[in-house]
C-alpha positions as CSV (number, residue, x, y, z in Angstrom):
1,X,-13.0,-96.5,132.8
2,X,-11.7,-96.8,129.1
3,X,-16.2,-95.6,129.0
4,X,-15.0,-92.4,131.0
5,X,-11.5,-91.9,128.9
6,X,-13.4,-92.4,126.2
7,X,-14.5,-88.4,125.6
8,X,-11.0,-87.5,126.6
9,X,-8.6,-89.1,124.0
10,X,-7.2,-86.3,122.4
11,X,-6.4,-84.0,125.8
12,X,-5.1,-87.8,126.9
13,X,-3.0,-87.8,123.5
14,X,-2.3,-84.4,123.6
15,X,-0.5,-84.9,127.1
16,X,1.3,-87.2,126.3
17,X,3.1,-85.7,123.0
18,X,3.2,-82.6,125.1
19,X,4.8,-81.8,128.3
20,X,3.9,-78.0,129.1
21,X,-0.3,-79.1,128.5
22,X,0.3,-81.8,131.4
23,X,-2.3,-81.1,134.7
24,X,1.1,-80.6,137.3
25,X,-2.2,-82.5,139.8
26,X,-0.7,-85.2,138.1
27,X,2.9,-84.8,137.2
28,X,3.7,-88.2,139.6
29,X,1.5,-90.1,137.0
30,X,3.3,-88.7,134.1
31,X,6.2,-89.3,135.5
32,X,6.3,-92.3,135.8
33,X,4.6,-93.0,132.5
34,X,7.8,-90.9,130.7
35,X,9.8,-93.5,133.0
36,X,8.2,-96.3,130.8
37,X,8.2,-94.7,127.8
38,X,12.0,-94.3,128.0
39,X,12.4,-98.0,127.8
40,X,11.0,-97.7,124.1
41,X,13.1,-96.3,121.5
42,X,10.8,-94.4,118.8
43,X,7.5,-94.8,120.7
44,X,5.2,-92.0,119.2
45,X,2.1,-91.6,120.4
46,X,-1.1,-90.6,118.3
47,X,-4.9,-90.9,118.0
48,X,-5.8,-92.8,115.1
49,X,-9.8,-93.8,114.7
50,X,-10.7,-97.7,114.8
51,X,-12.7,-96.8,111.6
52,X,-9.2,-95.6,110.1
53,X,-6.8,-99.2,111.8
54,X,-8.8,-102.0,112.0
55,X,-6.5,-104.3,112.9
56,X,-5.1,-101.9,115.7
57,X,-8.4,-101.1,116.8
58,X,-9.6,-104.7,117.3
59,X,-6.2,-105.4,119.1
60,X,-7.3,-102.6,121.5
61,X,-10.6,-103.9,122.6
62,X,-9.6,-106.8,123.3
63,X,-6.5,-105.6,125.2
64,X,-8.5,-104.0,128.0
65,X,-11.0,-107.3,128.4
66,X,-7.8,-108.9,128.9
67,X,-7.2,-109.5,132.8
68,X,-3.7,-111.1,131.5
69,X,-0.8,-109.3,129.3
70,X,-1.0,-108.9,125.7
71,X,2.7,-110.2,124.2
72,X,4.6,-110.6,121.1
73,X,7.1,-112.1,119.9
74,X,9.4,-110.3,117.6
75,X,11.8,-113.1,114.9
């Protein structure tokens, strides 16, 4: 799935941030996505190249290959 989506990252980011650009065929998927996002105040989705933020890139690649969810605890 990751290799399929890679060339389309800019489109996917635009679909997440701009409701009007979403294909109506995926409205159910985005309805669930929007519901989940509403639980995270201040959530911002943007396209950042891995070369710019090596730590975020490494974390993202690690999560893609994991079978269990990544968890973080804030103090």
